[in-house]
N, CA, C, O and CB atoms as a CASP TS submission, in Angstrom:
PFRMAT TS
TARGET T0000
AUTHOR 0000-0000-0000
METHOD Language model
MODEL 1
PARENT N/A
ATOM      1  N   UNK     1     131.686  20.035 119.426  1.00  0.00           N
ATOM      2  CA  UNK     1     130.277  20.140 119.736  1.00  0.00           C
ATOM      3  C   UNK     1     129.639  21.130 118.759  1.00  0.00           C
ATOM      4  O   UNK     1     130.234  22.153 118.419  1.00  0.00           O
ATOM      5  CB  UNK     1     130.060  20.582 121.215  1.00  0.00           C
ATOM      6  N   UNK     2     128.464  20.822 118.328  1.00  0.00           N
ATOM      7  CA  UNK     2     127.741  21.701 117.412  1.00  0.00           C
ATOM      8  C   UNK     2     126.891  22.677 118.226  1.00  0.00           C
ATOM      9  O   UNK     2     126.012  22.280 118.990  1.00  0.00           O
ATOM     10  CB  UNK     2     126.852  20.876 116.427  1.00  0.00           C
ATOM     11  N   UNK     3     127.175  23.939 118.041  1.00  0.00           N
ATOM     12  CA  UNK     3     126.419  24.979 118.718  1.00  0.00           C
ATOM     13  C   UNK     3     125.436  25.591 117.729  1.00  0.00           C
ATOM     14  O   UNK     3     125.599  25.460 116.516  1.00  0.00           O
ATOM     15  CB  UNK     3     127.361  26.062 119.311  1.00  0.00           C
ATOM     16  N   UNK     4     124.438  26.247 118.246  1.00  0.00           N
ATOM     17  CA  UNK     4     123.472  26.886 117.368  1.00  0.00           C
ATOM     18  C   UNK     4     124.109  28.133 116.752  1.00  0.00           C
ATOM     19  O   UNK     4     124.616  29.008 117.454  1.00  0.00           O
ATOM     20  CB  UNK     4     122.170  27.247 118.143  1.00  0.00           C
ATOM     21  N   UNK     5     124.068  28.183 115.451  1.00  0.00           N
ATOM     22  CA  UNK     5     124.579  29.319 114.697  1.00  0.00           C
ATOM     23  C   UNK     5     123.371  30.108 114.210  1.00  0.00           C
ATOM     24  O   UNK     5     122.319  29.537 113.923  1.00  0.00           O
ATOM     25  CB  UNK     5     125.499  28.862 113.496  1.00  0.00           C
ATOM     26  N   UNK     6     123.529  31.412 114.121  1.00  0.00           N
ATOM     27  CA  UNK     6     122.490  32.249 113.533  1.00  0.00           C
ATOM     28  C   UNK     6     123.133  33.001 112.378  1.00  0.00           C
ATOM     29  O   UNK     6     124.043  33.808 112.571  1.00  0.00           O
ATOM     30  CB  UNK     6     121.858  33.238 114.591  1.00  0.00           C
ATOM     31  N   UNK     7     122.651  32.726 111.190  1.00  0.00           N
ATOM     32  CA  UNK     7     123.138  33.361 109.976  1.00  0.00           C
ATOM     33  C   UNK     7     122.286  34.599 109.731  1.00  0.00           C
ATOM     34  O   UNK     7     121.077  34.499 109.521  1.00  0.00           O
ATOM     35  CB  UNK     7     123.090  32.381 108.752  1.00  0.00           C
ATOM     36  N   UNK     8     122.927  35.775 109.759  1.00  0.00           N
ATOM     37  CA  UNK     8     122.229  37.036 109.535  1.00  0.00           C
ATOM     38  C   UNK     8     122.372  37.398 108.067  1.00  0.00           C
ATOM     39  O   UNK     8     123.478  37.553 107.549  1.00  0.00           O
ATOM     40  CB  UNK     8     122.787  38.171 110.453  1.00  0.00           C
ATOM     41  N   UNK     9     121.225  37.531 107.406  1.00  0.00           N
ATOM     42  CA  UNK     9     121.207  37.904 105.997  1.00  0.00           C
ATOM     43  C   UNK     9     120.590  39.296 105.873  1.00  0.00           C
ATOM     44  O   UNK     9     120.217  39.900 106.879  1.00  0.00           O
ATOM     45  CB  UNK     9     120.415  36.858 105.144  1.00  0.00           C
ATOM     46  N   UNK    10     120.483  39.798 104.665  1.00  0.00           N
ATOM     47  CA  UNK    10     119.954  41.162 104.485  1.00  0.00           C
ATOM     48  C   UNK    10     118.568  41.329 105.078  1.00  0.00           C
ATOM     49  O   UNK    10     118.303  42.321 105.757  1.00  0.00           O
ATOM     50  CB  UNK    10     119.914  41.520 103.013  1.00  0.00           C
ATOM     51  N   UNK    11     117.679  40.378 104.834  1.00  0.00           N
ATOM     52  CA  UNK    11     116.293  40.544 105.254  1.00  0.00           C
ATOM     53  C   UNK    11     115.785  39.484 106.218  1.00  0.00           C
ATOM     54  O   UNK    11     114.608  39.497 106.578  1.00  0.00           O
ATOM     55  CB  UNK    11     115.427  40.558 104.067  1.00  0.00           C
ATOM     56  N   UNK    12     116.633  38.579 106.637  1.00  0.00           N
ATOM     57  CA  UNK    12     116.159  37.514 107.521  1.00  0.00           C
ATOM     58  C   UNK    12     117.324  36.887 108.284  1.00  0.00           C
ATOM     59  O   UNK    12     118.486  37.243 108.087  1.00  0.00           O
ATOM     60  CB  UNK    12     115.411  36.436 106.715  1.00  0.00           C
ATOM     61  N   UNK    13     116.979  35.950 109.155  1.00  0.00           N
ATOM     62  CA  UNK    13     117.957  35.183 109.920  1.00  0.00           C
ATOM     63  C   UNK    13     117.575  33.718 109.848  1.00  0.00           C
ATOM     64  O   UNK    13     116.394  33.375 109.796  1.00  0.00           O
ATOM     65  CB  UNK    13     118.035  35.669 111.400  1.00  0.00           C
ATOM     66  N   UNK    14     118.589  32.850 109.845  1.00  0.00           N
ATOM     67  CA  UNK    14     118.369  31.415 109.808  1.00  0.00           C
ATOM     68  C   UNK    14     119.223  30.782 110.904  1.00  0.00           C
ATOM     69  O   UNK    14     120.407  31.092 111.034  1.00  0.00           O
ATOM     70  CB  UNK    14     118.713  30.819 108.400  1.00  0.00           C
ATOM     71  N   UNK    15     118.619  29.898 111.686  1.00  0.00           N
ATOM     72  CA  UNK    15     119.350  29.187 112.723  1.00  0.00           C
ATOM     73  C   UNK    15     119.662  27.768 112.290  1.00  0.00           C
ATOM     74  O   UNK    15     118.843  27.118 111.640  1.00  0.00           O
ATOM     75  CB  UNK    15     118.559  29.176 114.022  1.00  0.00           C
ATOM     76  N   UNK    16     120.854  27.281 112.649  1.00  0.00           N
ATOM     77  CA  UNK    16     121.231  25.904 112.354  1.00  0.00           C
ATOM     78  C   UNK    16     122.337  25.490 113.316  1.00  0.00           C
ATOM     79  O   UNK    16     122.916  26.333 114.001  1.00  0.00           O
ATOM     80  CB  UNK    16     121.691  25.748 110.870  1.00  0.00           C
ATOM     81  N   UNK    17     122.627  24.208 113.369  1.00  0.00           N
ATOM     82  CA  UNK    17     123.684  23.703 114.260  1.00  0.00           C
ATOM     83  C   UNK    17     124.893  23.287 113.435  1.00  0.00           C
ATOM     84  O   UNK    17     124.777  22.547 112.459  1.00  0.00           O
ATOM     85  CB  UNK    17     123.173  22.505 115.112  1.00  0.00           C
ATOM     86  N   UNK    18     126.066  23.785 113.854  1.00  0.00           N
ATOM     87  CA  UNK    18     127.313  23.449 113.171  1.00  0.00           C
ATOM     88  C   UNK    18     128.475  23.909 114.037  1.00  0.00           C
ATOM     89  O   UNK    18     128.336  24.855 114.813  1.00  0.00           O
ATOM     90  CB  UNK    18     127.380  24.100 111.754  1.00  0.00           C
ATOM     91  N   UNK    19     129.624  23.246 113.910  1.00  0.00           N
ATOM     92  CA  UNK    19     130.810  23.720 114.627  1.00  0.00           C
ATOM     93  C   UNK    19     131.325  25.003 113.964  1.00  0.00           C
ATOM     94  O   UNK    19     131.489  25.050 112.745  1.00  0.00           O
ATOM     95  CB  UNK    19     131.923  22.622 114.648  1.00  0.00           C
ATOM     96  N   UNK    20     131.577  26.030 114.760  1.00  0.00           N
ATOM     97  CA  UNK    20     131.990  27.325 114.213  1.00  0.00           C
ATOM     98  C   UNK    20     133.307  27.215 113.430  1.00  0.00           C
ATOM     99  O   UNK    20     133.498  27.924 112.442  1.00  0.00           O
ATOM    100  CB  UNK    20     132.138  28.351 115.343  1.00  0.00           C
ATOM    101  N   UNK    21     134.203  26.341 113.864  1.00  0.00           N
ATOM    102  CA  UNK    21     135.469  26.153 113.124  1.00  0.00           C
ATOM    103  C   UNK    21     135.222  25.698 111.695  1.00  0.00           C
ATOM    104  O   UNK    21     135.888  26.151 110.765  1.00  0.00           O
ATOM    105  CB  UNK    21     136.362  25.132 113.839  1.00  0.00           C
ATOM    106  N   UNK    22     134.264  24.803 111.530  1.00  0.00           N
ATOM    107  CA  UNK    22     133.958  24.285 110.196  1.00  0.00           C
ATOM    108  C   UNK    22     133.288  25.343 109.320  1.00  0.00           C
ATOM    109  O   UNK    22     133.583  25.444 108.129  1.00  0.00           O
ATOM    110  CB  UNK    22     133.059  23.053 110.304  1.00  0.00           C
ATOM    111  N   UNK    23     132.400  26.117 109.900  1.00  0.00           N
ATOM    112  CA  UNK    23     131.742  27.179 109.146  1.00  0.00           C
ATOM    113  C   UNK    23     132.777  28.211 108.701  1.00  0.00           C
ATOM    114  O   UNK    23     132.721  28.684 107.566  1.00  0.00           O
ATOM    115  CB  UNK    23     130.630  27.850 109.994  1.00  0.00           C
ATOM    116  N   UNK    24     133.713  28.565 109.570  1.00  0.00           N
ATOM    117  CA  UNK    24     134.745  29.556 109.236  1.00  0.00           C
ATOM    118  C   UNK    24     135.608  29.102 108.061  1.00  0.00           C
ATOM    119  O   UNK    24     136.140  29.936 107.328  1.00  0.00           O
ATOM    120  CB  UNK    24     135.630  29.825 110.452  1.00  0.00           C
ATOM    121  N   UNK    25     135.751  27.803 107.877  1.00  0.00           N
ATOM    122  CA  UNK    25     136.575  27.265 106.788  1.00  0.00           C
ATOM    123  C   UNK    25     135.830  27.184 105.459  1.00  0.00           C
ATOM    124  O   UNK    25     136.442  26.881 104.435  1.00  0.00           O
ATOM    125  CB  UNK    25     137.080  25.892 107.160  1.00  0.00           C
ATOM    126  N   UNK    26     134.535  27.447 105.452  1.00  0.00           N
ATOM    127  CA  UNK    26     133.727  27.274 104.252  1.00  0.00           C
ATOM    128  C   UNK    26     134.039  28.268 103.137  1.00  0.00           C
ATOM    129  O   UNK    26     133.763  27.995 101.969  1.00  0.00           O
ATOM    130  CB  UNK    26     132.291  27.381 104.609  1.00  0.00           C
ATOM    131  N   UNK    27     134.608  29.409 103.485  1.00  0.00           N
ATOM    132  CA  UNK    27     134.905  30.416 102.467  1.00  0.00           C
ATOM    133  C   UNK    27     136.108  31.247 102.890  1.00  0.00           C
ATOM    134  O   UNK    27     136.256  31.556 104.072  1.00  0.00           O
ATOM    135  CB  UNK    27     133.682  31.326 102.223  1.00  0.00           C
ATOM    136  N   UNK    28     136.974  31.617 101.939  1.00  0.00           N
ATOM    137  CA  UNK    28     138.086  32.509 102.281  1.00  0.00           C
ATOM    138  C   UNK    28     137.591  33.914 102.625  1.00  0.00           C
ATOM    139  O   UNK    28     138.361  34.728 103.134  1.00  0.00           O
ATOM    140  CB  UNK    28     139.087  32.576 101.122  1.00  0.00           C
ATOM    141  N   UNK    29     136.330  34.205 102.356  1.00  0.00           N
ATOM    142  CA  UNK    29     135.749  35.508 102.685  1.00  0.00           C
ATOM    143  C   UNK    29     135.237  35.582 104.117  1.00  0.00           C
ATOM    144  O   UNK    29     134.827  36.648 104.574  1.00  0.00           O
ATOM    145  CB  UNK    29     134.622  35.822 101.734  1.00  0.00           C
ATOM    146  N   UNK    30     135.258  34.456 104.828  1.00  0.00           N
ATOM    147  CA  UNK    30     134.805  34.445 106.211  1.00  0.00           C
ATOM    148  C   UNK    30     135.973  34.786 107.121  1.00  0.00           C
ATOM    149  O   UNK    30     137.055  34.210 107.005  1.00  0.00           O
ATOM    150  CB  UNK    30     134.197  33.073 106.587  1.00  0.00           C
ATOM    151  N   UNK    31     135.747  35.721 108.022  1.00  0.00           N
ATOM    152  CA  UNK    31     136.763  36.134 108.991  1.00  0.00           C
ATOM    153  C   UNK    31     136.209  35.891 110.382  1.00  0.00           C
ATOM    154  O   UNK    31     135.183  36.455 110.762  1.00  0.00           O
ATOM    155  CB  UNK    31     137.169  37.637 108.799  1.00  0.00           C
ATOM    156  N   UNK    32     136.893  35.051 111.133  1.00  0.00           N
ATOM    157  CA  UNK    32     136.450  34.753 112.503  1.00  0.00           C
ATOM    158  C   UNK    32     137.082  35.782 113.420  1.00  0.00           C
ATOM    159  O   UNK    32     138.239  35.651 113.820  1.00  0.00           O
ATOM    160  CB  UNK    32     136.838  33.286 112.940  1.00  0.00           C
ATOM    161  N   UNK    33     136.323  36.791 113.744  1.00  0.00           N
ATOM    162  CA  UNK    33     136.859  37.912 114.504  1.00  0.00           C
ATOM    163  C   UNK    33     136.780  37.683 116.014  1.00  0.00           C
ATOM    164  O   UNK    33     137.329  38.468 116.787  1.00  0.00           O
ATOM    165  CB  UNK    33     136.118  39.179 114.140  1.00  0.00           C
ATOM    166  N   UNK    34     136.119  36.641 116.429  1.00  0.00           N
ATOM    167  CA  UNK    34     135.940  36.313 117.844  1.00  0.00           C
ATOM    168  C   UNK    34     135.562  34.846 117.902  1.00  0.00           C
ATOM    169  O   UNK    34     135.147  34.277 116.892  1.00  0.00           O
ATOM    170  CB  UNK    34     134.844  37.225 118.535  1.00  0.00           C
ATOM    171  N   UNK    35     135.697  34.226 119.055  1.00  0.00           N
ATOM    172  CA  UNK    35     135.352  32.804 119.128  1.00  0.00           C
ATOM    173  C   UNK    35     133.877  32.542 118.842  1.00  0.00           C
ATOM    174  O   UNK    35     133.486  31.404 118.582  1.00  0.00           O
ATOM    175  CB  UNK    35     135.705  32.258 120.493  1.00  0.00           C
ATOM    176  N   UNK    36     133.053  33.598 118.890  1.00  0.00           N
ATOM    177  CA  UNK    36     131.617  33.421 118.661  1.00  0.00           C
ATOM    178  C   UNK    36     131.077  34.103 117.403  1.00  0.00           C
ATOM    179  O   UNK    36     129.881  34.018 117.124  1.00  0.00           O
ATOM    180  CB  UNK    36     130.873  33.932 119.836  1.00  0.00           C
ATOM    181  N   UNK    37     131.941  34.775 116.642  1.00  0.00           N
ATOM    182  CA  UNK    37     131.463  35.526 115.484  1.00  0.00           C
ATOM    183  C   UNK    37     132.294  35.242 114.245  1.00  0.00           C
ATOM    184  O   UNK    37     133.517  35.117 114.308  1.00  0.00           O
ATOM    185  CB  UNK    37     131.477  37.013 115.782  1.00  0.00           C
ATOM    186  N   UNK    38     131.601  35.143 113.115  1.00  0.00           N
ATOM    187  CA  UNK    38     132.245  35.058 111.803  1.00  0.00           C
ATOM    188  C   UNK    38     131.651  36.178 110.959  1.00  0.00           C
ATOM    189  O   UNK    38     130.436  36.374 110.936  1.00  0.00           O
ATOM    190  CB  UNK    38     132.035  33.634 111.124  1.00  0.00           C
ATOM    191  N   UNK    39     132.519  36.907 110.268  1.00  0.00           N
ATOM    192  CA  UNK    39     132.079  38.003 109.405  1.00  0.00           C
ATOM    193  C   UNK    39     132.398  37.634 107.968  1.00  0.00           C
ATOM    194  O   UNK    39     133.491  37.149 107.676  1.00  0.00           O
ATOM    195  CB  UNK    39     132.760  39.352 109.802  1.00  0.00           C
ATOM    196  N   UNK    40     131.449  37.862 107.070  1.00  0.00           N
ATOM    197  CA  UNK    40     131.697  37.705 105.637  1.00  0.00           C
ATOM    198  C   UNK    40     132.236  39.046 105.148  1.00  0.00           C
ATOM    199  O   UNK    40     131.496  40.028 105.094  1.00  0.00           O
ATOM    200  CB  UNK    40     130.380  37.271 104.844  1.00  0.00           C
ATOM    201  N   UNK    41     133.515  39.096 104.793  1.00  0.00           N
ATOM    202  CA  UNK    41     134.140  40.375 104.448  1.00  0.00           C
ATOM    203  C   UNK    41     133.531  41.018 103.203  1.00  0.00           C
ATOM    204  O   UNK    41     133.669  42.225 103.003  1.00  0.00           O
ATOM    205  CB  UNK    41     135.623  40.179 104.238  1.00  0.00           C
ATOM    206  N   UNK    42     132.867  40.235 102.372  1.00  0.00           N
ATOM    207  CA  UNK    42     132.214  40.800 101.188  1.00  0.00           C
ATOM    208  C   UNK    42     130.966  41.606 101.556  1.00  0.00           C
ATOM    209  O   UNK    42     130.459  42.369 100.733  1.00  0.00           O
ATOM    210  CB  UNK    42     131.841  39.685 100.212  1.00  0.00           C
ATOM    211  N   UNK    43     130.476  41.446 102.769  1.00  0.00           N
ATOM    212  CA  UNK    43     129.272  42.158 103.201  1.00  0.00           C
ATOM    213  C   UNK    43     129.558  43.271 104.201  1.00  0.00           C
ATOM    214  O   UNK    43     128.654  43.732 104.899  1.00  0.00           O
ATOM    215  CB  UNK    43     128.299  41.187 103.803  1.00  0.00           C
ATOM    216  N   UNK    44     130.813  43.701 104.270  1.00  0.00           N
ATOM    217  CA  UNK    44     131.166  44.810 105.159  1.00  0.00           C
ATOM    218  C   UNK    44     130.899  46.122 104.435  1.00  0.00           C
ATOM    219  O   UNK    44     131.366  46.337 103.316  1.00  0.00           O
ATOM    220  CB  UNK    44     132.660  44.719 105.613  1.00  0.00           C
ATOM    221  N   UNK    45     130.149  46.983 105.082  1.00  0.00           N
ATOM    222  CA  UNK    45     129.875  48.304 104.526  1.00  0.00           C
ATOM    223  C   UNK    45     131.005  49.264 104.888  1.00  0.00           C
ATOM    224  O   UNK    45     131.503  50.005 104.039  1.00  0.00           O
ATOM    225  CB  UNK    45     128.519  48.843 105.040  1.00  0.00           C
ATOM    226  N   UNK    46     131.404  49.240 106.174  1.00  0.00           N
ATOM    227  CA  UNK    46     132.525  50.079 106.609  1.00  0.00           C
ATOM    228  C   UNK    46     133.089  49.580 107.928  1.00  0.00           C
ATOM    229  O   UNK    46     132.421  48.875 108.685  1.00  0.00           O
ATOM    230  CB  UNK    46     132.085  51.545 106.745  1.00  0.00           C
ATOM    231  N   UNK    47     134.329  49.960 108.182  1.00  0.00           N
ATOM    232  CA  UNK    47     134.997  49.644 109.442  1.00  0.00           C
ATOM    233  C   UNK    47     135.216  50.960 110.169  1.00  0.00           C
ATOM    234  O   UNK    47     135.887  51.854 109.654  1.00  0.00           O
ATOM    235  CB  UNK    47     136.358  48.876 109.211  1.00  0.00           C
ATOM    236  N   UNK    48     134.658  51.079 111.352  1.00  0.00           N
ATOM    237  CA  UNK    48     134.792  52.287 112.168  1.00  0.00           C
ATOM    238  C   UNK    48     135.856  52.012 113.228  1.00  0.00           C
ATOM    239  O   UNK    48     135.574  51.450 114.285  1.00  0.00           O
ATOM    240  CB  UNK    48     133.417  52.699 112.829  1.00  0.00           C
ATOM    241  N   UNK    49     137.089  52.424 112.916  1.00  0.00           N
ATOM    242  CA  UNK    49     138.209  52.139 113.825  1.00  0.00           C
ATOM    243  C   UNK    49     138.065  52.849 115.170  1.00  0.00           C
ATOM    244  O   UNK    49     138.397  52.277 116.209  1.00  0.00           O
ATOM    245  CB  UNK    49     139.522  52.548 113.175  1.00  0.00           C
ATOM    246  N   UNK    50     137.576  54.079 115.161  1.00  0.00           N
ATOM    247  CA  UNK    50     137.494  54.847 116.409  1.00  0.00           C
ATOM    248  C   UNK    50     136.491  54.252 117.395  1.00  0.00           C
ATOM    249  O   UNK    50     136.690  54.338 118.606  1.00  0.00           O
ATOM    250  CB  UNK    50     137.116  56.286 116.107  1.00  0.00           C
ATOM    251  N   UNK    51     135.422  53.654 116.886  1.00  0.00           N
ATOM    252  CA  UNK    51     134.419  53.036 117.762  1.00  0.00           C
ATOM    253  C   UNK    51     134.547  51.517 117.823  1.00  0.00           C
ATOM    254  O   UNK    51     133.766  50.849 118.501  1.00  0.00           O
ATOM    255  CB  UNK    51     133.027  53.405 117.293  1.00  0.00           C
ATOM    256  N   UNK    52     135.539  50.972 117.109  1.00  0.00           N
ATOM    257  CA  UNK    52     135.815  49.526 117.103  1.00  0.00           C
ATOM    258  C   UNK    52     134.577  48.722 116.711  1.00  0.00           C
ATOM    259  O   UNK    52     134.162  47.799 117.412  1.00  0.00           O
ATOM    260  CB  UNK    52     136.314  49.072 118.485  1.00  0.00           C
ATOM    261  N   UNK    53     133.997  49.104 115.563  1.00  0.00           N
ATOM    262  CA  UNK    53     132.774  48.475 115.083  1.00  0.00           C
ATOM    263  C   UNK    53     132.883  48.243 113.580  1.00  0.00           C
ATOM    264  O   UNK    53     133.444  49.057 112.846  1.00  0.00           O
ATOM    265  CB  UNK    53     131.534  49.346 115.418  1.00  0.00           C
ATOM    266  N   UNK    54     132.335  47.115 113.144  1.00  0.00           N
ATOM    267  CA  UNK    54     132.205  46.824 111.721  1.00  0.00           C
ATOM    268  C   UNK    54     130.726  46.946 111.388  1.00  0.00           C
ATOM    269  O   UNK    54     129.887  46.294 112.009  1.00  0.00           O
ATOM    270  CB  UNK    54     132.774  45.392 111.353  1.00  0.00           C
ATOM    271  N   UNK    55     130.408  47.785 110.400  1.00  0.00           N
ATOM    272  CA  UNK    55     129.025  47.909 109.959  1.00  0.00           C
ATOM    273  C   UNK    55     128.837  47.027 108.739  1.00  0.00           C
ATOM    274  O   UNK    55     129.577  47.133 107.761  1.00  0.00           O
ATOM    275  CB  UNK    55     128.656  49.392 109.644  1.00  0.00           C
ATOM    276  N   UNK    56     127.844  46.160 108.806  1.00  0.00           N
ATOM    277  CA  UNK    56     127.568  45.224 107.725  1.00  0.00           C
ATOM    278  C   UNK    56     126.593  45.842 106.729  1.00  0.00           C
ATOM    279  O   UNK    56     125.931  46.831 107.041  1.00  0.00           O
ATOM    280  CB  UNK    56     127.007  43.904 108.281  1.00  0.00           C
ATOM    281  N   UNK    57     126.500  45.266 105.534  1.00  0.00           N
ATOM    282  CA  UNK    57     125.632  45.798 104.483  1.00  0.00           C
ATOM    283  C   UNK    57     124.151  45.749 104.850  1.00  0.00           C
ATOM    284  O   UNK    57     123.346  46.475 104.265  1.00  0.00           O
ATOM    285  CB  UNK    57     125.856  45.036 103.205  1.00  0.00           C
ATOM    286  N   UNK    58     123.785  44.899 105.814  1.00  0.00           N
ATOM    287  CA  UNK    58     122.381  44.830 106.245  1.00  0.00           C
ATOM    288  C   UNK    58     122.086  45.813 107.374  1.00  0.00           C
ATOM    289  O   UNK    58     120.979  45.827 107.912  1.00  0.00           O
ATOM    290  CB  UNK    58     122.035  43.409 106.696  1.00  0.00           C
ATOM    291  N   UNK    59     123.073  46.636 107.735  1.00  0.00           N
ATOM    292  CA  UNK    59     122.884  47.653 108.767  1.00  0.00           C
ATOM    293  C   UNK    59     123.288  47.222 110.160  1.00  0.00           C
ATOM    294  O   UNK    59     123.363  48.058 111.061  1.00  0.00           O
ATOM    295  CB  UNK    59     121.474  48.066 108.792  1.00  0.00           C
ATOM    296  N   UNK    60     123.550  45.947 110.363  1.00  0.00           N
ATOM    297  CA  UNK    60     123.959  45.482 111.687  1.00  0.00           C
ATOM    298  C   UNK    60     125.389  45.910 111.970  1.00  0.00           C
ATOM    299  O   UNK    60     126.214  45.994 111.060  1.00  0.00           O
ATOM    300  CB  UNK    60     123.826  43.952 111.797  1.00  0.00           C
ATOM    301  N   UNK    61     125.677  46.182 113.244  1.00  0.00           N
ATOM    302  CA  UNK    61     127.025  46.550 113.668  1.00  0.00           C
ATOM    303  C   UNK    61     127.580  45.451 114.563  1.00  0.00           C
ATOM    304  O   UNK    61     126.887  44.934 115.439  1.00  0.00           O
ATOM    305  CB  UNK    61     127.027  47.919 114.408  1.00  0.00           C
ATOM    306  N   UNK    62     128.832  45.106 114.328  1.00  0.00           N
ATOM    307  CA  UNK    62     129.493  44.036 115.065  1.00  0.00           C
ATOM    308  C   UNK    62     130.744  44.616 115.718  1.00  0.00           C
ATOM    309  O   UNK    62     131.579  45.200 115.027  1.00  0.00           O
ATOM    310  CB  UNK    62     129.849  42.829 114.128  1.00  0.00           C
ATOM    311  N   UNK    63     130.890  44.466 117.042  1.00  0.00           N
ATOM    312  CA  UNK    63     132.109  44.978 117.682  1.00  0.00           C
ATOM    313  C   UNK    63     133.334  44.178 117.238  1.00  0.00           C
ATOM    314  O   UNK    63     133.240  42.987 116.941  1.00  0.00           O
ATOM    315  CB  UNK    63     131.974  44.928 119.220  1.00  0.00           C
ATOM    316  N   UNK    64     134.471  44.848 117.197  1.00  0.00           N
ATOM    317  CA  UNK    64     135.717  44.184 116.833  1.00  0.00           C
ATOM    318  C   UNK    64     136.843  44.763 117.679  1.00  0.00           C
ATOM    319  O   UNK    64     136.901  45.972 117.901  1.00  0.00           O
ATOM    320  CB  UNK    64     136.022  44.348 115.311  1.00  0.00           C
ATOM    321  N   UNK    65     137.725  43.909 118.146  1.00  0.00           N
ATOM    322  CA  UNK    65     138.844  44.343 118.977  1.00  0.00           C
ATOM    323  C   UNK    65     139.839  45.147 118.151  1.00  0.00           C
ATOM    324  O   UNK    65     140.028  44.880 116.964  1.00  0.00           O
ATOM    325  CB  UNK    65     139.541  43.133 119.623  1.00  0.00           C
ATOM    326  N   UNK    66     140.472  46.129 118.777  1.00  0.00           N
ATOM    327  CA  UNK    66     141.448  46.974 118.106  1.00  0.00           C
ATOM    328  C   UNK    66     142.526  46.133 117.433  1.00  0.00           C
ATOM    329  O   UNK    66     142.931  46.435 116.311  1.00  0.00           O
ATOM    330  CB  UNK    66     142.079  47.949 119.097  1.00  0.00           C
ATOM    331  N   UNK    67     142.989  45.099 118.092  1.00  0.00           N
ATOM    332  CA  UNK    67     144.036  44.241 117.547  1.00  0.00           C
ATOM    333  C   UNK    67     143.619  43.444 116.326  1.00  0.00           C
ATOM    334  O   UNK    67     144.479  42.955 115.593  1.00  0.00           O
ATOM    335  CB  UNK    67     144.498  43.306 118.592  1.00  0.00           C
ATOM    336  N   UNK    68     142.336  43.302 116.088  1.00  0.00           N
ATOM    337  CA  UNK    68     141.838  42.539 114.940  1.00  0.00           C
ATOM    338  C   UNK    68     141.554  43.422 113.717  1.00  0.00           C
ATOM    339  O   UNK    68     141.411  42.909 112.607  1.00  0.00           O
ATOM    340  CB  UNK    68     140.574  41.792 115.332  1.00  0.00           C
ATOM    341  N   UNK    69     141.472  44.740 113.912  1.00  0.00           N
ATOM    342  CA  UNK    69     141.106  45.649 112.838  1.00  0.00           C
ATOM    343  C   UNK    69     142.116  45.613 111.692  1.00  0.00           C
ATOM    344  O   UNK    69     141.723  45.523 110.529  1.00  0.00           O
ATOM    345  CB  UNK    69     140.981  47.061 113.375  1.00  0.00           C
ATOM    346  N   UNK    70     143.405  45.681 112.006  1.00  0.00           N
ATOM    347  CA  UNK    70     144.413  45.700 110.934  1.00  0.00           C
ATOM    348  C   UNK    70     144.399  44.397 110.148  1.00  0.00           C
ATOM    349  O   UNK    70     144.556  44.417 108.927  1.00  0.00           O
ATOM    350  CB  UNK    70     145.814  45.945 111.515  1.00  0.00           C
ATOM    351  N   UNK    71     144.216  43.275 110.816  1.00  0.00           N
ATOM    352  CA  UNK    71     144.124  41.981 110.138  1.00  0.00           C
ATOM    353  C   UNK    71     142.921  41.941 109.202  1.00  0.00           C
ATOM    354  O   UNK    71     143.013  41.451 108.076  1.00  0.00           O
ATOM    355  CB  UNK    71     144.031  40.843 111.164  1.00  0.00           C
ATOM    356  N   UNK    72     141.793  42.463 109.679  1.00  0.00           N
ATOM    357  CA  UNK    72     140.586  42.501 108.853  1.00  0.00           C
ATOM    358  C   UNK    72     140.778  43.397 107.634  1.00  0.00           C
ATOM    359  O   UNK    72     140.397  43.023 106.525  1.00  0.00           O
ATOM    360  CB  UNK    72     139.391  42.988 109.678  1.00  0.00           C
ATOM    361  N   UNK    73     141.358  44.562 107.828  1.00  0.00           N
ATOM    362  CA  UNK    73     141.584  45.493 106.711  1.00  0.00           C
ATOM    363  C   UNK    73     142.508  44.879 105.654  1.00  0.00           C
ATOM    364  O   UNK    73     142.323  45.111 104.459  1.00  0.00           O
ATOM    365  CB  UNK    73     142.186  46.815 107.231  1.00  0.00           C
ATOM    366  N   UNK    74     143.498  44.102 106.089  1.00  0.00           N
ATOM    367  CA  UNK    74     144.384  43.406 105.133  1.00  0.00           C
ATOM    368  C   UNK    74     143.594  42.399 104.304  1.00  0.00           C
ATOM    369  O   UNK    74     143.799  42.287 103.095  1.00  0.00           O
ATOM    370  CB  UNK    74     145.538  42.688 105.880  1.00  0.00           C
ATOM    371  N   UNK    75     142.694  41.670 104.955  1.00  0.00           N
ATOM    372  CA  UNK    75     141.882  40.693 104.243  1.00  0.00           C
ATOM    373  C   UNK    75     140.967  41.353 103.223  1.00  0.00           C
ATOM    374  O   UNK    75     140.711  40.806 102.150  1.00  0.00           O
ATOM    375  CB  UNK    75     141.061  39.883 105.223  1.00  0.00           C
ATOM    376  N   UNK    76     140.480  42.532 103.574  1.00  0.00           N
ATOM    377  CA  UNK    76     139.565  43.250 102.698  1.00  0.00           C
ATOM    378  C   UNK    76     140.273  43.803 101.463  1.00  0.00           C
ATOM    379  O   UNK    76     139.640  44.116 100.455  1.00  0.00           O
ATOM    380  CB  UNK    76     138.896  44.378 103.459  1.00  0.00           C
ATOM    381  N   UNK    77     141.590  43.916 101.563  1.00  0.00           N
ATOM    382  CA  UNK    77     142.380  44.374 100.411  1.00  0.00           C
ATOM    383  C   UNK    77     142.417  45.820 100.368  1.00  0.00           C
ATOM    384  O   UNK    77     143.033  46.395  99.471  1.00  0.00           O
ATOM    385  CB  UNK    77     141.849  43.858  99.125  1.00  0.00           C
TER
END
């Protein structure tokens, strides 16, 4: 089923319908950190392990589970 996706960019947001599994496969830089969220690892500003939050380059903060942090850090290199 195609759910509404919201793409957050630096200065705007765009809504569209697509299966999240397919969007996650579009780039090796996409990390599906939750069944409802995909993070572009190239746009991560910092990972705050103590507060379990990823801060994106546009200033938005996305929660991340403790168990997913090490996997994300490996992807980031």
